N, C-alpha and C positions, 0 to 999 in steps of 0.2 A: 503492500499497500504506499511505503515512503516513497519506494522508487516511483510509482503510479503518478505521486503528487509533485515528486521533483522533475519529472518531464514534462508536466499539464503547465508546471510555473513557469519553466523554457519556453514551450510552443507556446501556450496560450497568448502574451503579449505579439509576438510575431505575426498569427492567424487573425488574431483582433484590429491591431492597425490596418494589415493588408484591406479587412471584410470594411472599414471603416471608406477604403476609397473607394473599394467595388459598388456599397451601398450610393456614394456620393456621388455615381455617375447613372446609377441607376436612378434616382433621384432627379436626376438632368440637370445638375449643379455642373457651371463649367471649371476645366481643371488645367491646365495650360501642362500637360505633361513634357515637352519639348524642356518649356524655360524651369521647370524645377527639375530635372534630369541634369540641364546643361548648370544651375545653380549647384545642383549634390556635386557633379562629378570636377568639376573645374574649384570650385573653393570649398565650400564642405567637407568632403572627402578625402581632398589631401592634406588639410586640415586635423580632420581625427586622425590619421595614422601618420602625420609627423608628430604630433602630441603623444599618441599611443607609442612608438617606439622610443621617443626621447625619454618618457616615464618608465619605461617598460624594465622591472628587473631580473629580465629575461637573459642571460649571456648569452652574448651577441655571436660566439662561435654555435648556439645552437639556434638561432634564429640563421644562421648563414646554413648550418646543414639544412633546417627545412625549404630554403632556397633552393639549394641543389634538389633536394626530395622531391617540391613541388615540379621543377623542371624537367625532373626523368618523367613523373608522373603523365605531363602532359604529354610529352614525347612518347610515351609507349602508347596511350589513351590514343591519341592521333594516329598513330601508325596499325592500331586492333580497327579503330574504327572505321579507318578507311579500308582494310582488306574486308570488313565483312559488309560496306556498302558495295563494296565490288561485287562479291559474292551475290548478294541481294537486287545487284543492278538496279540501285538507286543513285538517284541523280547527286553526284556530289557535293555541287556549291549550293543543292539545297540542303542539305542533311550533314556535311562534316563539320561543320559549324556548331549549328546547333547542340550535336552530341557530344563535342568536347569542352563546350564552355559550361558550365552552369554558374546559377543565379548568387554568384560567391560578395556581392555587393549587398544588395536588396535584402538577401534573404541570411547568405552567410555570416556576417557581421554582427547582424544581433542575435545570432543563434549561436556564433563563438562565445559573442561575451555574456550571454546571459547562463549558459552552459558553464563557462569556463572562467567566469569577471577578466579580470584586466589581462594577466597572461595569458587567457585566450582569446583576446581582443589581440596582443600583440605579436600572436603568433598568426591567426588569420590574415591579418593585412598582409601580410608576406606573401601570402597564395594569392590573395587578391592582387596585387602586385605582380606577381608571375601570370597570372591568369590574362593581367590585361594586356601587359604587353607583346603575350604569344596572340592576343585578340585582334588587337592595335594593326599587329604586323601580318602574321599568316595567317588569322581569321578573315581578315577585310581582302587580302591576295586569293582566298580560296573562294570568297562568295563573287568578288568583283574581278579578279586578275590585276587588281592595281594596288597592292598592301604595299608600305613603305614604312620604311626604319624611322624615317625623319618623323612619319605623321606620329609613332608611337613618342620621339622625343618633345614634341611639343605636348604631351599629356599632362597636367599637372599633378597627377593623382602619383605617376613614376616619379616627379622633382619633391614630390611630399615624402615619398618612402626612401629615394636617395637620403634628402638632406636630414631625413630623423634615425636614417640608418648612422650618418654621418657623427652626430650629435648624442644616438647613443654607443657610439665606438670614443669619441671623445669625451664623454661622460662631461660635455656642455649643458646648458639651459639656457632657454631665453630669459629675457627679464619677465619679474611676476605680474607684469602689467598686461606685456605682450601673449604670456600662457594662459593669462586667464581670458583673454578677445580669441585666441587663435582655438579656447575649450567651447567657448562658446560659440563659436560658427562651426566647430566640429560636430557638436549636439545636437544640432540642425539634422545631419546627415541620416541618422537611421529612423527617427519616425517617419523623415519625407521620403527616404526611399523604400519601407514597408506601404505607405498609402499610396503610393505612386506603382507601386507593383498591382496592387489591390484595384486602382484605375487601367492599367493597361490591359487586365485578365480581362475586366468587363466590357473594354470596347472591341478584344479582338475576334472576329468572325475562321475560326477554327474550320478545316477542313482536311478527309483523309483520319477520322478520327479513329478506325480500327488498326492502322497501320501506325499511328500517332500511339497508340496505348504499346505497339507490340514494342517498339523504338528505344521508350522511355522506360520500359523493362528492362529491354537490353541495354540501355544508358546506366540503369541504376547499377545491376549486375556487373558491368565493367567496372566501372567507378570505383565503386567498392572493393573490389578485387584487387585493380589495380593499386589503386589508394593505398589498401592494407598491405600487398605485398612489399612493396616500394619504400613503405613506411619501415617494415618489420627492415626491409634488406639495409636502410642505414641506420638502423637502430634509435628512429628517435624515441623522446624519452612519451610517457602514458599521454600526456594533454597536447604534447605537439601530433603525437598519432593519430590521438583522435581530432582532433581539427580538422587535420590535413584529411581524413576520412569523410568528415563533416560535409567539409569546403568542396570537395570535388567531387561529391553525389549530389549536390542541391541541383534542383531544376531546371531546364532549359530557361536562360534569360531572354526576355522581353527585348533585350540587346539585340538578341539573333532577329528578330523578328522587323525591329526595324534596317537592320543591316539587308535583310533578304528583299524588304521593299525598297527601300533604296537602289539595291543594285543588278535589279531584275529574277532576282531566283523565286520560286514559289514559296508568298509571303503566306496563302493560308496553311500550307502543309506545315510550315514551320509553325504557323498559329496555336497549330492541331497540336503539335509536338510541346508548344506554353502550356498551354492549355492541362494536356493529357500528362505529365511530369509534376505539374505545377500539384495539380488535384491526387496524384499520384504519392507527394509528397507529405499530405494532410495523416497519411495512413504509416508511409516510410522514415520519416522524419523523429515523429515519436520513436518507433521501433528502433530505428538506428542508434537514439540517443540514449535509450534502453539496455542498448549490448554497450556502450562505448563508455557509461557513466557507470 
């Protein structure tokens, strides 16, 4: 019973905030996703990452090991998923990126924080940063044929991670007034990302749902298995391993749908993946947390 209550305390705030966004849209009230997403990704999330890394008590060597482990997980997951798509003769442009990149920002960061505290958040931002770098280069290249490392270098969240890592490594801290300001800006990130997730799901028009359910289940199995295997191989400590598994196994990100729509892939099929995997996560995430805790 205690385990059930613990898991409920972790996942309830996440799904309740997403529900607010879902209901908001269904009531017909305006919500500008593009503005809110830009605010989060260019300002709030980089501040959250920077302050989380600057103040974390985690050994920098452990963060480096997790970074390498996350990179290997995404490399293996990319290769295995590409092979699966070739076997099933599915369109690589439409399905590869969504099946690789989970919702490590909107969903993964708050889950890690609620489940494992500040240490969990410190680990989670590392996995999120690795995912974002891979997504802004390889992910866009797959969907559009025009990905660029230069684009990744322009992303504020990458520089928030780099600066946060430097401050952690050197033991530096920003002045108190600046830290408080960055803290306030960073605290915007998690609630607005969760509400925006609900808004985005409410607006999607999913397609090919039977295929989406099957691929979502395959994604979940591959992500958990590969993350667990690689994390164990790198001998990650328990919280780092749990966060890695949790982050990698998050459902398909709404960003994948936006990229598919922008670059002419099958956006409705990707929307189906977002909806199917997100609904599946309602049952899968509490079960996974019960195992990890």
